[in-house]
C-alpha positions, 0 to 999 in steps of 0.5 A, spaced: 439 479 471 436 484 466 440 489 463 438 496 461 433 496 455 438 502 452 444 497 451 439 492 447 440 496 441 447 501 443 453 498 446 455 500 453 460 506 453 465 501 458 464 495 453 470 498 449 475 497 455 472 490 456 473 488 449 480 491 449 482 486 454 478 480 452 479 480 445 482 473 444 490 471 444 492 475 438 487 481 438 487 483 446 492 488 448 493 492 455 490 498 456 494 505 454 495 509 460 489 514 457 485 508 456 486 506 463 485 512 466 478 513 463 476 506 464 477 507 472 474 514 472 468 511 469 468 505 475 469 510 480 463 514 478 458 508 478 458 508 470 459 501 469 454 495 470 456 490 475 457 484 470 462 489 466 466 490 472 467 483 474 469 481 467 474 487 467 477 486 474 478 478 472 481 479 465 486 484 468 488 479 474 489 473 468 493 478 464 497 482 470 497 489 470 502 493 466 505 499 469 501 504 464 495 501 466 497 501 474 499 508 473 492 510 469 488 507 474 492 510 480 491 517 476 483 516 476 483 514 483 487 520 485 483 525 482 477 522 485 481 522 492 482 530 491 475 531 489 473 528 495 478 531 500 476 538 497 469 537 498 470 535 506 476 540 508 475 545 503 480 551 504 482 548 511 486 543 507 493 543 509 495 536 510 503 535 509 507 529 510 514 526 509 512 518 508 506 515 505 506 508 507 500 503 505 498 497 509 493 492 505 495 485 506 494 483 513 499 478 517 498 471 517 505 468 519 508 473 523 506 479 527 506 486 524 513 488 526 513 494 521 508 498 525 513 498 531 518 501 526 512 506 524 511 508 531 519 509 532 519 514 525 513 518 528 516 519 535 522 521 531 519 527 527 517 523 521 510 525 519 507 518 516 500 517 513 498 510 512 492 508 508 489 501 508 484 496 508 481 490 512 477 484 512 478 482 505 482 476 506 480 471 511 485 469 517 489 475 517 491 480 522 490 487 519 493 493 521 487 497 523 486 492 529 493 493 532 494 500 531 489 502 537 493 497 541 500 501 540 496 508 541 496 510 534 490 513 531 485 510 526 481 516 523 474 515 521 474 521 516 479 526 513 477 531 518 481 527 523 487 527 520 490 533 521 489 533 529 492 526 529 498 528 525 499 534 530 499 529 536 502 523 534 506 525 527 501 519 524 495 518 521 491 512 518 485 512 514 482 507 511 480 506 503 473 506 505 474 513 507 479 515 501 475 512 496 469 509 497 468 505 491 475 502 491 473 500 498 467 496 496 471 493 490 477 490 494 472 487 499 470 482 492 476 478 494 471 473 497 466 473 492 471 473 486 475 468 489 481 472 487 485 479 488 483 484 483 487 490 481 485 494 486 489 490 491 495 493 487 493 500 485 491 502 492 499 501 494 501 506 489 495 512 491 500 516 495 493 520 497 497 526 500 503 527 495 508 525 500 515 526 497 517 519 500 513 513 498 514 506 501 510 500 498 510 492 498 508 487 494 507 479 495 509 476 488 516 478 486 514 479 479 510 486 481 516 489 484 518 492 477 511 494 475 510 498 481 517 501 480 515 503 473 508 505 475 511 510 480 516 513 475 510 514 470 506 517 476 512 522 477 514 520 484 521 522 485 523 518 491 519 511 492 521 504 494 518 497 493 520 491 496 517 483 497 514 485 504 513 479 509 506 477 507 505 483 503 506 488 508 512 493 508 516 489 512 523 487 511 524 479 512 530 478 516 531 471 514 532 473 507 535 477 501 531 484 500 531 487 493 529 494 493 526 497 487 527 504 488 526 511 485 532 516 488 531 523 486 527 521 480 532 516 477 530 508 477 535 504 482 535 498 486 539 496 492 539 489 495 539 488 502 543 481 505 539 476 510 540 478 517 540 471 519 543 465 516 537 460 518 529 461 517 525 462 523 518 458 524 512 462 524 507 464 529 503 458 531 498 464 534 497 471 535 498 474 542 498 481 542 500 482 549 507 478 547 507 483 541 506 489 546 511 486 551 517 486 546 515 493 544 516 495 552 522 491 553 519 486 557 520 480 552 525 479 547 523 476 540 529 475 535 526 475 529 521 480 531 526 485 533 530 484 527 524 485 523 523 492 526 530 494 525 531 492 518 524 495 516 526 501 520 533 501 516 530 501 509 525 507 511 531 511 513 534 509 506 528 512 503 528 518 507 535 519 505 537 519 513 543 515 512 548 514 506 549 507 506 546 500 509 551 500 514 549 507 517 542 505 516 542 499 520 546 503 525 541 508 526 535 504 526 538 499 532 540 506 536 533 508 535 530 501 537 534 501 543 532 508 545 525 507 544 520 510 549 
């Protein structure tokens, strides 16, 4: 690789951020919120060398992102998303939704039952905006491939979002459309051999400033940092769980700890397991069986309770139920009355 001649005699402006993270065990530190914002802004503007980007991402991966770093990264990304949206929609931008739902993990062991909960919410008048990415990790079933089977729209541009919300109460837009640089970086998973901070920060984007935000992580330790980052971002009503496979889906076989922000205050709620024993994962995915459960033509004990449990969690975040029992009762009713 041949570096630009100018940087043989002068330091690259982005080098300071790599140095902060990588200056040894005793001298390195986390970025401040302002530094994280500035660093991500440079990345999204294409002002960083590829070697710097790789070093930066992997240093963060080893260290694990602090809440301040996450919030700073998300702020820069949200700035870029707003600018791109304004350029595309201009004065016609009047998009409003009730619930932000991120979907970046893909499913490996169980069907994406959470999508049935989303479909029910949309049918009941909850306007849901979903964003995600696909293909970055091998052997996964991604949301983009399943949504059309459920009659839910995958939008190919910002212009398609408003009509989708009007007709379906739901719209999905990929990270490639939201923020193309982040869409490219998330696909480095198989190049670097590890997930990068983009897999984490993307879940916090809330591109349409929804008043309610649902997130899921795979590693339990990230729950607290997501909750704290959401607070730094000013999200008044937010919830993060360890979702099945990393998606926003409550696993009915285990305890579910929900780290929340309720009316601007940090809170948490523990949901008990719905089954005493664990169910076996699927041997293979057959969407005809998945759809048959939705249509009521087949039963799936685990899947139906995954839908109801996820729906109940969403109802609590939306403040449509004042207790777990009330949320489960309403979720069960909505599942039974689905059309």
